[in-house]
Chimera marker file (.cmm) of the C-alpha trace (Angstrom):
<marker_set name="trace">
<marker id="1" x="62.764" y="96.721" z="159.497" r="1" g="1" b="0" radius="0.5"/>
<marker id="2" x="60.485" y="98.611" z="158.027" r="1" g="1" b="0" radius="0.5"/>
<marker id="3" x="59.587" y="100.266" z="154.377" r="1" g="1" b="0" radius="0.5"/>
<marker id="4" x="57.201" y="102.893" z="153.577" r="1" g="1" b="0" radius="0.5"/>
<marker id="5" x="54.913" y="102.137" z="150.783" r="1" g="1" b="0" radius="0.5"/>
<marker id="6" x="52.752" y="103.730" z="148.135" r="1" g="1" b="0" radius="0.5"/>
<marker id="7" x="49.654" y="102.682" z="146.307" r="1" g="1" b="0" radius="0.5"/>
<marker id="8" x="48.459" y="100.156" z="148.794" r="1" g="1" b="0" radius="0.5"/>
<marker id="9" x="44.289" y="101.044" z="150.121" r="1" g="1" b="0" radius="0.5"/>
<marker id="10" x="42.466" y="97.590" z="150.276" r="1" g="1" b="0" radius="0.5"/>
<marker id="11" x="42.935" y="94.288" z="151.929" r="1" g="1" b="0" radius="0.5"/>
<marker id="12" x="43.907" y="92.964" z="148.392" r="1" g="1" b="0" radius="0.5"/>
<marker id="13" x="46.628" y="95.444" z="148.464" r="1" g="1" b="0" radius="0.5"/>
<marker id="14" x="47.375" y="93.924" z="151.800" r="1" g="1" b="0" radius="0.5"/>
<marker id="15" x="46.918" y="90.277" z="150.897" r="1" g="1" b="0" radius="0.5"/>
<marker id="16" x="49.497" y="90.926" z="147.854" r="1" g="1" b="0" radius="0.5"/>
<marker id="17" x="52.066" y="92.240" z="149.684" r="1" g="1" b="0" radius="0.5"/>
<marker id="18" x="52.435" y="89.901" z="152.482" r="1" g="1" b="0" radius="0.5"/>
<marker id="19" x="51.913" y="86.647" z="150.221" r="1" g="1" b="0" radius="0.5"/>
<marker id="20" x="54.756" y="87.821" z="148.112" r="1" g="1" b="0" radius="0.5"/>
<marker id="21" x="57.020" y="88.495" z="150.866" r="1" g="1" b="0" radius="0.5"/>
<marker id="22" x="56.272" y="85.319" z="153.208" r="1" g="1" b="0" radius="0.5"/>
<marker id="23" x="56.573" y="83.095" z="149.900" r="1" g="1" b="0" radius="0.5"/>
<marker id="24" x="59.727" y="84.296" z="149.291" r="1" g="1" b="0" radius="0.5"/>
<marker id="25" x="61.019" y="83.479" z="153.196" r="1" g="1" b="0" radius="0.5"/>
<marker id="26" x="60.425" y="87.203" z="154.667" r="1" g="1" b="0" radius="0.5"/>
<marker id="27" x="59.201" y="86.217" z="158.739" r="1" g="1" b="0" radius="0.5"/>
<marker id="28" x="56.828" y="88.372" z="160.582" r="1" g="1" b="0" radius="0.5"/>
<marker id="29" x="55.367" y="90.285" z="157.440" r="1" g="1" b="0" radius="0.5"/>
<marker id="30" x="53.033" y="92.800" z="158.564" r="1" g="1" b="0" radius="0.5"/>
<marker id="31" x="51.288" y="95.456" z="156.883" r="1" g="1" b="0" radius="0.5"/>
<marker id="32" x="49.780" y="99.000" z="157.839" r="1" g="1" b="0" radius="0.5"/>
<marker id="33" x="47.516" y="100.095" z="155.183" r="1" g="1" b="0" radius="0.5"/>
<marker id="34" x="46.566" y="103.430" z="157.627" r="1" g="1" b="0" radius="0.5"/>
<marker id="35" x="50.401" y="104.740" z="157.561" r="1" g="1" b="0" radius="0.5"/>
<marker id="36" x="51.548" y="102.861" z="153.982" r="1" g="1" b="0" radius="0.5"/>
<marker id="37" x="54.591" y="100.985" z="156.181" r="1" g="1" b="0" radius="0.5"/>
<marker id="38" x="55.269" y="97.378" z="155.458" r="1" g="1" b="0" radius="0.5"/>
<marker id="39" x="57.409" y="95.485" z="157.932" r="1" g="1" b="0" radius="0.5"/>
<marker id="40" x="59.098" y="92.055" z="158.624" r="1" g="1" b="0" radius="0.5"/>
<marker id="41" x="61.887" y="90.347" z="161.130" r="1" g="1" b="0" radius="0.5"/>
<marker id="42" x="64.044" y="88.471" z="158.657" r="1" g="1" b="0" radius="0.5"/>
<marker id="43" x="65.156" y="89.280" z="154.619" r="1" g="1" b="0" radius="0.5"/>
<marker id="44" x="67.135" y="91.228" z="152.516" r="1" g="1" b="0" radius="0.5"/>
<marker id="45" x="65.448" y="95.113" z="152.391" r="1" g="1" b="0" radius="0.5"/>
<marker id="46" x="66.696" y="95.249" z="148.586" r="1" g="1" b="0" radius="0.5"/>
<marker id="47" x="64.925" y="92.242" z="147.585" r="1" g="1" b="0" radius="0.5"/>
<marker id="48" x="61.698" y="92.957" z="149.725" r="1" g="1" b="0" radius="0.5"/>
<marker id="49" x="61.457" y="96.334" z="147.648" r="1" g="1" b="0" radius="0.5"/>
<marker id="50" x="61.861" y="94.140" z="144.451" r="1" g="1" b="0" radius="0.5"/>
<marker id="51" x="59.163" y="92.104" z="145.234" r="1" g="1" b="0" radius="0.5"/>
<marker id="52" x="56.798" y="95.086" z="146.522" r="1" g="1" b="0" radius="0.5"/>
<marker id="53" x="57.402" y="96.919" z="143.417" r="1" g="1" b="0" radius="0.5"/>
<marker id="54" x="56.653" y="93.815" z="141.388" r="1" g="1" b="0" radius="0.5"/>
<marker id="55" x="53.191" y="94.041" z="142.848" r="1" g="1" b="0" radius="0.5"/>
<marker id="56" x="52.669" y="97.538" z="141.101" r="1" g="1" b="0" radius="0.5"/>
<marker id="57" x="53.449" y="99.447" z="144.915" r="1" g="1" b="0" radius="0.5"/>
<marker id="58" x="56.196" y="102.329" z="145.251" r="1" g="1" b="0" radius="0.5"/>
<marker id="59" x="58.889" y="101.495" z="147.867" r="1" g="1" b="0" radius="0.5"/>
<marker id="60" x="59.774" y="105.377" z="149.432" r="1" g="1" b="0" radius="0.5"/>
<marker id="61" x="63.655" y="105.125" z="149.783" r="1" g="1" b="0" radius="0.5"/>
<link id1="1" id2="2" r="1" g="1" b="0" radius="0.2"/>
<link id1="2" id2="3" r="1" g="1" b="0" radius="0.2"/>
<link id1="3" id2="4" r="1" g="1" b="0" radius="0.2"/>
<link id1="4" id2="5" r="1" g="1" b="0" radius="0.2"/>
<link id1="5" id2="6" r="1" g="1" b="0" radius="0.2"/>
<link id1="6" id2="7" r="1" g="1" b="0" radius="0.2"/>
<link id1="7" id2="8" r="1" g="1" b="0" radius="0.2"/>
<link id1="8" id2="9" r="1" g="1" b="0" radius="0.2"/>
<link id1="9" id2="10" r="1" g="1" b="0" radius="0.2"/>
<link id1="10" id2="11" r="1" g="1" b="0" radius="0.2"/>
<link id1="11" id2="12" r="1" g="1" b="0" radius="0.2"/>
<link id1="12" id2="13" r="1" g="1" b="0" radius="0.2"/>
<link id1="13" id2="14" r="1" g="1" b="0" radius="0.2"/>
<link id1="14" id2="15" r="1" g="1" b="0" radius="0.2"/>
<link id1="15" id2="16" r="1" g="1" b="0" radius="0.2"/>
<link id1="16" id2="17" r="1" g="1" b="0" radius="0.2"/>
<link id1="17" id2="18" r="1" g="1" b="0" radius="0.2"/>
<link id1="18" id2="19" r="1" g="1" b="0" radius="0.2"/>
<link id1="19" id2="20" r="1" g="1" b="0" radius="0.2"/>
<link id1="20" id2="21" r="1" g="1" b="0" radius="0.2"/>
<link id1="21" id2="22" r="1" g="1" b="0" radius="0.2"/>
<link id1="22" id2="23" r="1" g="1" b="0" radius="0.2"/>
<link id1="23" id2="24" r="1" g="1" b="0" radius="0.2"/>
<link id1="24" id2="25" r="1" g="1" b="0" radius="0.2"/>
<link id1="25" id2="26" r="1" g="1" b="0" radius="0.2"/>
<link id1="26" id2="27" r="1" g="1" b="0" radius="0.2"/>
<link id1="27" id2="28" r="1" g="1" b="0" radius="0.2"/>
<link id1="28" id2="29" r="1" g="1" b="0" radius="0.2"/>
<link id1="29" id2="30" r="1" g="1" b="0" radius="0.2"/>
<link id1="30" id2="31" r="1" g="1" b="0" radius="0.2"/>
<link id1="31" id2="32" r="1" g="1" b="0" radius="0.2"/>
<link id1="32" id2="33" r="1" g="1" b="0" radius="0.2"/>
<link id1="33" id2="34" r="1" g="1" b="0" radius="0.2"/>
<link id1="34" id2="35" r="1" g="1" b="0" radius="0.2"/>
<link id1="35" id2="36" r="1" g="1" b="0" radius="0.2"/>
<link id1="36" id2="37" r="1" g="1" b="0" radius="0.2"/>
<link id1="37" id2="38" r="1" g="1" b="0" radius="0.2"/>
<link id1="38" id2="39" r="1" g="1" b="0" radius="0.2"/>
<link id1="39" id2="40" r="1" g="1" b="0" radius="0.2"/>
<link id1="40" id2="41" r="1" g="1" b="0" radius="0.2"/>
<link id1="41" id2="42" r="1" g="1" b="0" radius="0.2"/>
<link id1="42" id2="43" r="1" g="1" b="0" radius="0.2"/>
<link id1="43" id2="44" r="1" g="1" b="0" radius="0.2"/>
<link id1="44" id2="45" r="1" g="1" b="0" radius="0.2"/>
<link id1="45" id2="46" r="1" g="1" b="0" radius="0.2"/>
<link id1="46" id2="47" r="1" g="1" b="0" radius="0.2"/>
<link id1="47" id2="48" r="1" g="1" b="0" radius="0.2"/>
<link id1="48" id2="49" r="1" g="1" b="0" radius="0.2"/>
<link id1="49" id2="50" r="1" g="1" b="0" radius="0.2"/>
<link id1="50" id2="51" r="1" g="1" b="0" radius="0.2"/>
<link id1="51" id2="52" r="1" g="1" b="0" radius="0.2"/>
<link id1="52" id2="53" r="1" g="1" b="0" radius="0.2"/>
<link id1="53" id2="54" r="1" g="1" b="0" radius="0.2"/>
<link id1="54" id2="55" r="1" g="1" b="0" radius="0.2"/>
<link id1="55" id2="56" r="1" g="1" b="0" radius="0.2"/>
<link id1="56" id2="57" r="1" g="1" b="0" radius="0.2"/>
<link id1="57" id2="58" r="1" g="1" b="0" radius="0.2"/>
<link id1="58" id2="59" r="1" g="1" b="0" radius="0.2"/>
<link id1="59" id2="60" r="1" g="1" b="0" radius="0.2"/>
<link id1="60" id2="61" r="1" g="1" b="0" radius="0.2"/>
</marker_set>
């Protein structure tokens, strides 16, 4: 699954998103800063949006 995320610009942003998703059971989490894409293999997409937005980033619909 992939989500388009805005507001990520550095390694800290990447680590914050990867950590919050992995800590909540998401698998194979990858953050592509250049394209603003967060991908993962397992997990609820609406929960992923909620977790990412809790870190201050915007998930596009």
